[in-house]
C-alpha positions as CSV (number, residue, x, y, z in Angstrom):
1,M,-21.9,3.2,11.1
2,M,-19.8,0.3,10.1
3,L,-18.3,-0.1,6.7
4,P,-18.7,-3.3,4.8
5,R,-15.7,-5.6,5.3
6,W,-14.6,-5.5,1.7
7,I,-14.1,-1.7,1.5
8,P,-10.8,-1.5,3.5
9,F,-9.4,-4.4,1.5
10,L,-10.4,-2.7,-1.8
11,V,-8.8,0.6,-0.8
12,A,-5.7,-1.3,0.5
13,A,-5.3,-3.1,-2.8
14,W,-5.7,0.2,-4.7
15,V,-3.2,2.0,-2.5
16,I,-0.6,-0.8,-2.6
17,A,-0.9,-1.1,-6.4
18,F,-0.3,2.6,-6.8
19,G,2.7,2.4,-4.4
20,I,4.2,-0.4,-6.5
21,H,3.6,1.7,-9.6
22,R,5.5,4.6,-8.0
23,L,8.4,2.2,-7.1
24,R,8.5,1.0,-10.7
25,V,8.6,4.6,-12.0
26,A,11.5,5.2,-9.6
27,A,13.4,2.1,-10.8
28,K,13.0,2.9,-14.5
29,K,16.2,4.0,-16.3
30,D,16.3,7.1,-18.5
31,D,17.2,6.6,-22.1
32,P,19.7,9.4,-22.9
33,D,20.1,8.2,-26.5
34,S,16.5,8.9,-27.4
35,E,16.0,11.8,-29.7
36,R,12.2,11.9,-29.2
37,P,10.8,14.6,-26.9
38,N,10.3,13.5,-23.4
39,Y,6.6,13.6,-22.7
40,R,7.0,12.2,-19.2
41,K,8.2,15.4,-17.7
42,G,4.9,16.3,-16.2
43,G,3.1,15.2,-13.0
44,Y,4.8,12.6,-10.9
45,Y,6.9,11.4,-13.8
46,G,8.8,14.7,-13.5
47,R,9.8,14.1,-9.9
48,S,13.2,12.7,-9.0
49,K,13.8,9.0,-8.5
50,R,14.3,9.4,-4.8
51,S,11.1,11.3,-4.4
52,N,9.1,8.6,-6.3
53,M,10.8,6.0,-4.1
54,L,9.8,7.8,-1.0
55,F,6.2,8.2,-2.1
56,G,6.0,4.6,-3.2
57,I,7.2,3.4,0.3
58,A,4.7,5.7,1.9
59,Y,1.9,4.3,-0.2
60,L,2.9,0.8,0.8
61,V,2.8,1.7,4.5
62,L,-0.6,3.3,4.1
63,G,-1.8,0.2,2.3
64,A,-0.5,-2.0,5.1
65,F,-2.5,0.1,7.6
66,C,-5.6,-0.3,5.5
67,L,-5.1,-4.1,5.5
68,A,-4.6,-4.1,9.2
69,T,-7.8,-2.1,9.6
70,G,-9.6,-4.6,7.4
71,F,-8.5,-7.4,9.6
72,G,-9.9,-5.6,12.7
73,Y,-6.6,-4.2,14.2
74,H,-7.1,-0.7,15.7
75,I,-4.1,1.4,14.8
76,D,-3.8,4.3,17.3
77,L,-1.1,6.5,15.8
78,L,-2.0,9.6,17.9
79,G,-2.3,7.9,21.2
80,S,-3.9,10.2,23.8
81,C,-3.2,13.3,21.8
82,R,-6.8,13.5,20.7
83,G,-8.0,14.6,24.1
84,E,-9.4,11.2,25.3
85,E,-8.8,10.5,28.9
86,V,-6.8,7.4,29.6
87,R,-8.3,5.5,32.5
88,N,-6.1,3.4,34.8
89,T,-8.1,0.3,35.8
90,S,-5.3,-1.2,37.8
91,A,-5.2,1.6,40.4
92,P,-5.0,0.3,44.0
93,T,-8.3,0.8,45.9
94,S,-9.1,1.0,49.6
95,D,-11.7,-1.1,51.3
96,Q,-14.5,1.4,50.4
97,G,-13.8,1.1,46.6
98,V,-12.3,4.6,46.4
99,P,-8.8,4.7,44.7
100,V,-6.0,5.4,47.1
101,G,-4.1,8.7,46.5
102,V,-6.8,10.3,44.3
103,T,-8.4,13.5,45.5
104,P,-12.1,14.0,45.0
105,S,-13.0,16.6,42.3
106,S,-14.4,19.9,43.6
107,K,-17.8,20.8,42.2
């Protein structure tokens, strides 16, 4: 089943916007002169600036992957680790069409 083409772009925009928000949270300066209680100590506001920066960059990379998927690029991060057999189509063959140096499987 194929997804509509606009769904990866919508998800990418959402993820990139959240990554930019995390970067803005990391770049904000604390106001030490404030006597008000700090209500921003919970959730991801309570994390360190470096942690917010790292998560922001990770969200931007994931958003870029979603954009690439929306444009039709297949990102294969795991390679052949998923158990799929990689077939070599450029193997030399003999005159009979059987690959040279390949032993027949025993059944």
